[in-house]
FITOR-965088 format. One line per 5 residues: their letters; for each residue x, y, z of C-alpha. Coordinates in pm, whole numbers, plus 50000, padded with zeros to 5 digits. Layout:
A) X/Y/Z; ...
***
This chain:
MGSNH) 21778/23231/23108; 21664/22873/23180; 22017/22775/23153; 22208/23079/23225; 22339/22902/23595
KKTIP) 22542/22689/23347; 22725/22893/23117; 22915/22619/22934; 22736/22342/22706; 22867/22056/22485
LLPLR) 22865/22157/22129; 22773/21898/21836; 22885/22012/21497; 22636/21916/21218; 22732/21815/20858
GLLVF) 22507/21935/20560; 22204/21963/20812; 22037/22264/21004; 21820/22253/21331; 21551/22505/21365
PSMVL) 21397/22607/21709; 21052/22379/21775; 21193/22127/21488; 21210/21741/21597; 21510/21558/21373
HLDVG) 21630/21219/21388; 22051/21262/21368; 22294/20995/21322; 22635/21078/21486; 22951/20885/21434
RDKSV) 23249/21124/21497; 23446/21049/21831; 23440/21423/21939; 23068/21438/21863; 23002/21101/22025
KALDQ) 23197/21243/22356; 22978/21559/22314; 22648/21342/22336; 22775/21152/22639; 22853/21469/22832
AMMED) 22512/21625/22736; 22345/21321/22874; 22507/21347/23214; 22365/21657/23225; 22037/21610/23413
NSFIF) 21837/21847/23136; 22036/21664/22861; 22058/22005/22656; 22310/22011/22355; 22429/22294/22111
LATQE) 22375/22230/21761; 22559/22418/21506; 22637/22362/21174; 22962/22344/20982; 23044/22569/20699
EVQIE) 23166/22340/20481; 23049/21933/20445; 23374/21819/20358; 23574/21892/20680; 23624/21581/20880
EPTPD) 23753/21755/21193; 23624/22115/21225; 23805/22371/21432; 23574/22643/21592; 23660/22886/21275
DIYRI) 23465/22624/21072; 23155/22642/21280; 22883/22897/21220; 22849/23112/21545; 22483/23117/21572
GTISK) 22303/22778/21625; 22004/22613/21796; 21999/22490/22172; 21814/22153/22159; 21722/21891/22398
VRQML) 21804/21520/22324; 21512/21317/22365; 21619/20995/22269; 21955/20798/22202; 22006/20454/22053
KLPNG) 22337/20293/21985; 22357/20121/21616; 22531/19805/21553; 22791/19991/21361; 22878/20214/21622
TIRVL) 22681/20472/21542; 22450/20643/21761; 22103/20765/21654; 21935/21045/21845; 21621/21222/21845
VEGLY) 21635/21593/21924; 21414/21880/21956; 21516/22247/21865; 21436/22481/22147; 21609/22829/22078
RAKII) 21828/23027/21894; 22174/23084/22064; 22509/23252/21971; 22837/23089/22071; 23044/23333/22315
DYVND) 23346/23139/22344; 23465/22790/22299; 23614/22670/22667; 23739/22301/22552; 23794/22157/22217
DTYFE) 24024/21857/22313; 23774/21582/22354; 23469/21734/22264; 23352/22099/22211; 23222/22306/22509
VTYQK) 23119/22653/22433; 22973/22928/22650; 22677/23068/22491; 22406/23362/22478; 22043/23298/22421
LDDEE) 21884/23501/22137; 21527/23570/22149; 21289/23654/21905; 21194/24013/21868; 20844/24015/21880
QEGLE) 20640/24258/21682; 20259/24276/21684; 20008/24410/21486; 19818/24403/21155; 20136/24410/20943
MDALS) 20229/24100/21094; 19891/23897/21096; 19906/24026/20690; 20260/23897/20656; 20180/23579/20819
RAVLD) 19912/23511/20625; 20047/23610/20291; 20328/23356/20375; 20079/23078/20453; 19887/23165/20110
LFEQY) 20179/23113/19931; 20304/22807/20117; 19982/22650/20048; 20010/22714/19662; 20377/22594/19670
INASK) 20234/22268/19830; 19989/22235/19583; 20251/22276/19271; 20539/22087/19431; 20400/21755/19558
KVSPE) 20703/21742/19774; 20565/21857/20111; 20243/21679/20260; 19924/21859/20271; 19921/21781/20677
TLATV) 20210/22011/20700; 20010/22300/20585; 19732/22190/20878; 20011/22179/21114; 20181/22521/21035
SDINE) 19828/22699/21004; 19764/22595/21382; 20088/22793/21499; 20011/23146/21629; 20352/23280/21670
PGRIA) 20475/23443/21346; 20846/23358/21410; 20788/23016/21458; 20587/22989/21118; 20858/23147/20950
DVIAS) 21129/22869/21116; 20874/22568/21038; 20826/22655/20679; 21198/22738/20641; 21270/22393/20740
HLPLK) 21015/22235/20508; 21173/22425/20191; 21427/22263/19965; 21708/22534/20058; 22090/22545/20061
IKDKQ) 22261/22556/20402; 22374/22891/20363; 22015/23011/20314; 21862/22809/20613; 22158/22968/20813
RILET) 22071/23341/20687; 21696/23276/20819; 21819/23129/21135; 22035/23413/21202; 21766/23675/21095
ISVKE) 21640/23752/21457; 21372/24011/21347; 21052/23819/21308; 20916/24059/21038; 21249/24027/20815
RLEKI) 21231/23678/20860; 20870/23641/20729; 20986/23882/20425; 21286/23653/20359; 21061/23353/20359
LDILN) 20783/23555/20129; 21071/23611/19892; 21202/23263/19860; 20832/23109/19838; 20777/23351/19541
NEREL) 21119/23223/19366; 21026/22853/19415; 20665/22908/19272; 20820/23066/18974; 21054/22814/18928
LELEK) 20785/22523/18981; 20576/22703/18698; 20876/22705/18471; 20962/22328/18551; 20613/22236/18484
KISQR) 20603/22434/18156; 20933/22265/18053; 20803/21922/18161; 20507/21978/17953; 20685/22056/17648
VKKQM) 20908/21764/17708; 20605/21537/17731; 20444/21682/17419; 20782/21630/17247; 20793/21298/17400
EKTQK) 20456/21194/17295; 20502/21300/16941; 20831/21133/16900; 20663/20821/17050; 20370/20877/16825
EYYLR) 20629/20900/16515; 20836/20607/16616; 20537/20370/16690; 20388/20462/16345; 20731/20437/16156
EQMKA) 20742/20069/16353; 20406/19975/16205; 20518/20118/15853; 20810/19903/15906; 20618/19588/15985
IKKEL) 20358/19660/15686; 20642/19695/15434; 20804/19387/15576; 20491/19193/15517; 20493/19324/15169
GEKDG) 20846/19241/15113; 20918/19588/15062; 21263/19698/15169; 21237/20065/15362; 21356/20381/15150
IAGEV) 21706/20465/15151; 21809/20244/15429; 21662/19946/15253; 21852/20033/14958; 22180/20102/15123
AELRE) 22135/19762/15284; 22074/19589/14954; 22346/19787/14786; 22587/19658/15071; 22489/19313/15020
KLKDL) 22535/19362/14648; 22870/19483/14714; 22986/19172/14918; 22912/18960/14607; 23077/19206/14350
DAPDY) 23368/19042/14182; 23576/19354/14082; 23951/19518/14140; 23973/19658/14521; 23967/20003/14431
VKEKI) 23630/19984/14236; 23476/19821/14567; 23649/20120/14731; 23479/20356/14491; 23135/20176/14560
KKEID) 23186/20165/14928; 23234/20520/14951; 22948/20612/14704; 22709/20395/14920; 22798/20588/15217
RLEKI) 22751/20908/15060; 22412/20780/14955; 22308/20699/15297; 22371/21038/15444; 22200/21233/15181
PAASA) 21813/21299/15200; 21631/21089/14975; 21480/21334/14829; 21720/21535/14722; 21854/21534/14331
ESGVI) 22216/21431/14451; 22064/21118/14559; 21934/21015/14223; 22254/21079/14053; 22464/20880/14316
RTYID) 22216/20584/14305; 22250/20584/13933; 22635/20569/13972; 22638/20330/14177; 22430/20105/13949
WLFDI) 22653/20182/13651; 22971/20073/13849; 22774/19750/13932; 22652/19702/13591; 22991/19723/13409
PWTES) 23203/19405/13375; 23504/19407/13555; 23608/19042/13567; 23348/18856/13372; 23490/18677/13077
TEDDL) 23394/18438/12820; 23612/18139/12736; 23768/18160/12401; 23652/17879/12179; 23964/17836/11991
DIHRA) 23889/17545/11726; 24063/17656/11406; 23858/17423/11193; 23536/17510/11333; 23639/17868/11300
EEILD) 23725/17810/10933; 23402/17647/10875; 23208/17927/11031; 23364/18187/10826; 23320/17966/10491
QEHYG) 22981/17908/10584; 22879/18270/10607; 23109/18433/10356; 23194/18349/10018; 23533/18474/09885
LEKAK) 23725/18738/10119; 24012/18484/10136; 24272/18733/10293; 24041/18883/10557; 23972/18515/10652
ERVLE) 24332/18418/10635; 24409/18712/10871; 24126/18629/11125; 24246/18278/11132; 24611/18371/11179
YLSVQ) 24505/18589/11470; 24314/18293/11646; 24603/18046/11604; 24817/18323/11812; 24545/18343/12070
KLVKK) 24565/17971/12088; 24969/17942/12168; 24988/18270/12385; 24716/18299/12651; 24690/18647/12734
MKGPI) 24758/18889/12411; 24668/19231/12356; 24352/19225/12126; 24473/19353/11776; 24245/19607/11604
LCLVG) 24140/19521/11262; 23998/19786/11042; 23777/19611/10755; 23780/19861/10471; 23595/19843/10164
PPGVG) 23270/19969/09956; 22937/19924/10087; 22754/19589/10111; 23040/19338/10090; 22998/19222/10422
KTSLA) 23217/19399/10662; 22988/19403/10972; 22866/19067/10879; 23220/18931/10865; 23290/19102/11182
KSIAK) 23014/18925/11357; 23120/18592/11206; 23458/18652/11393; 23281/18690/11705; 23075/18360/11654
SLGRK) 23388/18160/11574; 23534/18302/11903; 23237/18215/12097; 23252/18578/12245; 22996/18835/12285
VVRIS) 22921/19083/12026; 22857/19478/12088; 22824/19700/11746; 22815/20062/11756; 22794/20304/11475
LGGVR) 23019/20603/11462; 22867/20767/11163; 22765/21123/11272; 22939/21118/11581; 23083/21483/11647
DESEI) 23078/21500/12035; 23390/21400/12223; 23155/21275/12514; 22992/21024/12290; 23297/20817/12344
RGHRR) 23457/20935/12660; 23107/21010/12845; 22992/21331/13018; 23115/21460/13372; 22849/21368/13630
TYVGA) 22801/21712/13690; 22568/21748/13422; 22196/21668/13413; 22100/21343/13221; 22494/21281/13222
LPGRI) 22595/20917/13076; 22887/20729/13030; 23038/20721/12665; 22945/20474/12393; 23239/20258/12472
IQGMK) 23124/20180/12860; 22780/20140/12756; 22880/19869/12488; 23074/19694/12778; 22776/19718/12977
TAGTV) 22570/19560/12701; 22828/19279/12636; 22847/19233/13021; 23242/19061/12973; 23568/19220/12951
NPVFI) 23647/19011/12631; 23393/19081/12384; 23427/19145/11993; 23351/19539/11975; 23252/19664/11616
LDEID) 23292/20022/11584; 23106/20077/11246; 23181/20344/10975; 23487/20484/11167; 23564/20713/10853
KMSSD) 23213/20897/10899; 23290/21068/11216; 23328/21446/11211; 23463/21700/11477; 23333/22041/11562
FRGDP) 23343/22257/11859; 23228/21994/12095; 23538/21785/12032; 23717/21558/11820; 23579/21210/11899
ASALL) 23833/21048/11655; 24125/21181/11891; 23905/21025/12168; 23922/20709/12025; 24294/20704/11999
EVLDP) 24293/20583/12365; 24017/20330/12326; 24241/20187/12004; 24579/20228/12126; 24680/19871/12277
EQNNS) 24930/20072/12487; 24682/20309/12674; 24352/20122/12656; 24413/19912/12970; 24342/20224/13145
FSDHY) 24091/20401/12948; 23940/20677/13135; 23558/20775/13110; 23436/21101/13225; 23135/20951/13384
IEIPY) 23271/20660/13543; 23620/20814/13659; 23793/20475/13768; 24041/20371/13488; 23883/20074/13298
DLSKV) 24050/19794/13137; 23975/19767/12739; 24306/19553/12655; 24116/19228/12633; 23876/19371/12403
MFITT) 23900/19271/12033; 23820/19549/11851; 23699/19556/11463; 23636/19878/11296; 23483/19925/10944
ANSTH) 23515/20181/10680; 23448/20243/10327; 23768/20444/10246; 24069/20492/10471; 24106/20885/10322
TIPRP) 23883/21054/10596; 24039/20857/10891; 24290/21086/11068; 24646/20940/11062; 24724/20892/11423
LLDRM) 24411/20651/11442; 24473/20464/11135; 24822/20427/11260; 24692/20202/11540; 24492/19978/11319
EILNI) 24561/19685/11091; 24409/19774/10748; 24230/19477/10599; 24100/19569/10239; 23799/19409/10138
SGYTE) 23753/19490/09747; 23433/19409/09542; 23321/19072/09437; 23368/18964/09078; 23081/18852/08865
IEKLH) 23140/18485/08935; 23176/18538/09308; 22821/18733/09306; 22687/18496/09116; 22809/18215/09391
IAQKY) 22662/18437/09660; 22327/18491/09485; 22282/18121/09448; 22422/18002/09796; 22299/18298/10020
LLPRQ) 22105/18597/09876; 21806/18375/09711; 21757/18125/09982; 21737/18373/10234; 21483/18574/10051
LEAHG) 21291/18299/09963; 21254/18186/10292; 21178/18530/10392; 20891/18564/10119; 20756/18218/10238
LSKDK) 20857/18057/09923; 21041/17728/09832; 21263/17605/09546; 20944/17416/09434; 20749/17753/09384
LQVQE) 21012/18020/09262; 21342/17887/09041; 21596/18166/08928; 21806/18026/08610; 22175/18097/08635
GALIE) 22141/18275/08311; 21862/18533/08473; 22118/18585/08779; 22402/18680/08542; 22174/18917/08383
VIRRY) 22046/19076/08699; 22418/19123/08815; 22512/19283/08490; 22229/19487/08375; 22031/19549/08668
TREAG) 22301/19644/08947; 22627/19813/08931; 22804/19765/09281; 23093/19631/09448; 22903/19472/09718
VRNLE) 22594/19263/09673; 22318/19478/09872; 22132/19596/09546; 22133/19223/09424; 21978/19104/09743
REMAT) 21701/19370/09690; 21657/19261/09325; 21617/18879/09447; 21363/19031/09705; 21175/19187/09396
LCRKA) 21141/18863/09198; 21021/18687/09530; 20741/18935/09587; 20640/18931/09215; 20646/18541/09212
AKIIV) 20434/18565/09550; 20176/18767/09387; 20138/18537/09108; 20101/18238/09309; 19864/18393/09548
AGEKK) 19645/18544/09262; 19645/18148/09139; 19804/18223/08790; 20056/17996/08840; 20196/17732/09062
KVIVT) 20555/17786/08978; 20742/18051/08852; 21067/18006/08649; 21269/18308/08566; 21528/18279/08303
AKNLA) 21735/18538/08100; 21449/18579/07842; 21162/18653/08082; 21347/18869/08318; 21249/19194/08209
QYLGK) 20872/19071/08286; 20937/19078/08627; 21191/19349/08713; 21151/19585/08421; 21371/19726/08176
PKYRY) 21770/19697/08219; 21881/19975/08419; 22230/19975/08320; 22432/19917/07990; 22621/19579/08029
GMAER) 23008/19680/07954; 23134/20028/07918; 23342/19925/07652; 23297/20108/07321; 23110/19904/07042
ENQIG) 23397/19983/06805; 23753/20150/06785; 23728/20527/06825; 23934/20830/06778; 23983/21065/07087
AVTGL) 23808/20824/07309; 23967/20623/07565; 23838/20360/07839; 23992/20465/08171; 23965/20266/08495
AWTPV) 23846/20448/08814; 23812/20347/09176; 23506/20473/09354; 23387/20409/09721; 23161/20139/09598
GGDTL) 23396/19959/09405; 23575/20003/09058; 23433/20167/08766; 23531/20248/08375; 23495/20603/08268
TVEVS) 23539/20713/07899; 23765/21029/07832; 23652/21204/07533; 23862/21468/07367; 23750/21686/07045
VYPGK) 23981/21926/06863; 23832/22198/06637; 24012/22547/06502; 24054/22806/06768; 24332/23001/06945
GKLTL) 24466/22710/07168; 24224/22720/07450; 24198/22394/07674; 23875/22345/07824; 23796/22058/08086
TGQLG) 23418/21972/08185; 23278/21684/08358; 23286/21779/08723; 23690/21731/08727; 23870/21769/09082
DVMQE) 24198/21976/09093; 24396/21681/09050; 24252/21534/08760; 24252/21884/08557; 24619/21896/08647
SARAA) 24655/21548/08500; 24516/21694/08205; 24749/21980/08138; 25039/21746/08235; 24923/21537/07954
FSYIR) 24897/21850/07728; 25252/21988/07823; 25403/21665/07753; 25226/21643/07411; 25360/21994/07318
AKVEE) 25717/21856/07423; 25680/21551/07196; 25521/21688/06874; 25786/21560/06650; 25776/21188/06761
LQIEP) 25440/21166/06769; 25398/21337/06421; 25171/21608/06541; 25148/21985/06389; 25405/22176/06602
DFYEK) 25184/22478/06653; 24864/22298/06729; 24862/22457/07048; 24813/22787/06849; 24576/22716/06619
KDIHI) 24346/22449/06771; 24096/22463/07094; 24103/22131/07262; 23791/22011/07474; 23838/21722/07710
HVPEG) 23531/21577/07876; 23441/21280/08100; 23082/21159/08085; 22851/21143/08351; 22908/21520/08394
AIPKD) 22693/21513/08694; 22921/21312/08923; 23231/21474/09080; 23563/21290/08978; 23913/21293/09109
GPSAG) 24226/21146/09138; 24537/21097/08934; 24509/20768/08774; 24360/20924/08491; 24668/21052/08365
ITMAT) 24764/20835/08078; 24406/20816/07975; 24398/21165/07883; 24728/21168/07734; 24610/20884/07516
ALVSA) 24293/21042/07425; 24461/21377/07328; 24733/21205/07089; 24440/21025/06944; 24246/21334/06871
LTGKK) 24534/21515/06742; 24699/21266/06532; 24362/21114/06404; 24467/20753/06499; 24207/20540/06645
VSKSV) 24189/20380/06985; 24180/20002/07063; 23781/19963/07203; 23894/19663/07405; 24164/19825/07591
GMTGE) 24138/19990/07953; 24417/20167/08121; 24503/20358/08456; 24808/20519/08573; 24940/20851/08678
ITLRG) 25150/21054/08430; 25447/21292/08457; 25583/21546/08261; 25857/21343/08113; 25592/21090/08029
RVLPI) 25670/20843/08299; 25386/20621/08445; 25353/20632/08826; 25160/20366/09027; 24800/20373/09143
GGLKE) 24593/20217/09409; 24251/20005/09364; 24394/19789/09109; 24163/19506/09199; 23861/19696/09175
KTLAA) 23981/19850/08871; 24014/19499/08724; 23697/19378/08831; 23546/19683/08669; 23739/19619/08335
HRAGL) 23628/19251/08333; 23272/19348/08394; 23289/19567/08100; 23420/19340/07842; 23745/19480/07822
TTIII) 24021/19212/07720; 24362/19416/07763; 24441/19653/08056; 24740/19881/08059; 24875/19922/08414
PKENE) 25201/20081/08565; 25501/19841/08564; 25528/19926/08942; 25161/19771/09025; 25279/19411/08925
KDLED) 25260/19328/09262; 24921/19377/09345; 24823/19122/09039; 24832/18846/09312; 24521/18997/09466
IPDSV) 24334/18944/09158; 24111/18660/09122; 24224/18383/08895; 23880/18352/08719; 23924/18731/08611
KKDLE) 24313/18701/08519; 24248/18439/08281; 24021/18654/08069; 24246/18960/08062; 24552/19052/07904
FVLVD) 24790/19265/08142; 25032/19533/07994; 25264/19650/08242; 25427/19990/08118; 25652/20258/08258
HLDQV) 25630/20504/08000; 25364/20675/07789; 25551/20572/07465; 25429/20199/07558; 25092/20297/07619
LEKAL) 25048/20456/07291; 25225/20164/07118; 24945/19918/07276; 24641/20145/07281; 24671/20328/06921
VK) 24537/20102/06619; 24823/20115/06353
***
C-alpha cells in the first residue's frame, strides 16, 4: 500500500459530485474546512487527498455521519486561486479507499483509511461482459448524442474490465446514489453487470424519448400546418371582405350591441345569448336557433318612436278627405288627438270600430294613423284559433316564431304605431288554446306595458301603441275583451251618403284604375241612384264600387272597339250596361194588405225590411211557424199569440178562434235564418190583422219586442233599421218609446222624410198600423 506508512490523510467532502478512480476532474473549493484540507494536502510532498461525497447536497457543514464511508484517494494536480476567494483544483482519482476513522474534524477533516483493490477476475466471461458493456455503450452514445464519440475510442482502448466500468459510470447521467453504489462495488464482475443493467435501462428510456419526441413533432407539424392554413384562410377572407365564421359573426353582433338603443335588461339578455353563441359549435342546430333569437331581439323596436304630428285641423282635413259621413267616429278620433296634444304621454285607448262590411272601418283606421303621422301595422285575426299566434311559440319548438303582435311591432319598427286588429269577432278557440283570452294581455292598458311573448321571453311594452280593432258585430267578442275596448258603431250609409261617396270617391277611383277620364265616361246622378237602389243592397259601399268597375269595363270595351268616343250612362240606358236590376226597389207593399206587416230587421250587413205574413184557416188551433225562424223569434210569435188570446174581447175577435182555426206565420226569404226579439209587435200586428180582417197600412214599418201584457220593449240597431225603411220607401215607422234617445244618430236627410211613432203598448201600434 503506497501510503500505508502514513495512516492519516486530509478529507475533502464533495457536494453533488463523485470521483471515480482514473478520472481527471476540475473542482471549485470554497468552504473553510475544505480549503484548509487542501492546504494540508499540498504541504505533503505527494499531495494526496481523500475525496468522499456527502449524502445530502444541502448540508453546508457536514459531520462524519453525513459523508459516505467509501471514496477515492486522489492526487491534486493543479491549484489556482480565483479572484472571489474560491480555489479551483484539478484532481485525478487513483484508487478506492474506505474511511476507518476520523482523526481530526476541527479545522479540517483528517481520516485514517484502508485501500480497496479491485477483485481481479480473468477469463472468457469477463471478456464477454466487457464486450457487451462496450456494445451497449456504443448504442447509447449513438442514441443519446450527450456523450462525444471520442469517449468511445478512449474507453475501447482500456484493457482492465474494472476501469472500463468506472469510466463508463463516470460518463452516464446517473444519480449520486447510483454512482456511489457502483463505487462501492468491489467485485469487477458485479460492477460490469450493474453497468450493463443501467445501459439497458438508459437505451429503453432513450427509445421511448425518441418515440415521444417524434409523436410530439408530428403533432406540432400538424398543428403548425393547420394554423398556417387557417391564417391563410383568414387572410383570403379578409381580402374578400368576409368575416370569419362564428367568431366574425360574434364580433359583428357585439359591435351591433354597442349601438343598440334598448333598456339594460334587454342588452344584458342579448349579451348572454351572444356569449352562448360563441361557445356552441357552429354546426349544431342550437347555434341557428340562438342566432335567429338574437336577430329578433335586435329587430324589435325598443325605443324608436315616431313624433306625433298633432295638428287637429290637418287631421280633420285628412279624415274628411278620405271618408264621407261617419261623424261620430271622426269626432271621437279628433277628441283622442286633442287629449294627446295636451297630455304628452297617455295610455293609448283601444278603439273598436263595429259595423257591417264595406263601411270603411279598416280604411278609417288607416286614416287615423295617417293623421297622426304614425306607422301602420295591420293583422287580420279572422280564423285565428291558436293561442301561440298571439303569444308566440316557445323556442324549444322547431321553427318557433314570435306571435303576430311582436311580428307586427318588428314590421312597424317603432314603439308607437297604430296597430289595426281586423276581424276581432272572427277568432275561434279550440284545443290549441283561446286566442281571444291571450289578446286580453295585449289590449288591457293595465297589463300591456309588460306583454310577455313566449318566444321573446322579455317583457315588451305595448302601452304606447294605439290599438284599433274592427268587427262586424259585438255578439261573438268575449265579454272581458269587449270590456277593454271602446266601441264606436259605424252603421251603414244612407242613399244620399252613398250617392256622395260614389260621386266623390268610388267613380273617380275606378275611372283612374281603368284608364278612363270624365270626358270618356259620364255616369249621371239618376243612374247612380238607380244602381244604389236596384243593383245593390248593402250597408257599405263595396258592391256599389264593383258596379262602378263594371260600368268602366263596359265603357272601355265600347271605346276601344271604336263604337263610341264617349259613353254617357243614364237611368234609362243603365240596364244595357249592368243587365236587369237585381233587387226590387223598396220592400213596402204596393197596397194595404190583410195579415202582412212590414217589419224592420238588423243584419250584419245593415238594416233590412222583412214582411211577416199570417194566414188563418179552419182547423183545430194549430200554430205553424216557417221561414227559418230562430228560437227567440218563435217565442216572440207565441207571446204575441198568447197576448191576443187574452185580449179577444177588446180586439173583437171570436173568443174560441184558437180551437177552430189553424194559424200559419211565415217570414219570406225562407232560406235565410232569422232571429231576434224585435219582430214581436210585427207578428202581433199581423195576427190581429189576419184574425180581424182589418188591413195594415202599406207605408208603415215597425220594430219592437213584445211582452205577454202587450208592452213594447226597446230594441237595438235603430239607425240601420231606419235607413232600411227609408230605402224601402216607408213613410211611418213605429218604434218603442224607450228608443227615442237613438233618434239623434239618424241623419237629418232621412228624418225629414219619415214620421216616427213612439209607442209603449201594442194598442198604440194597432191604432196606427191598422187601416180603419
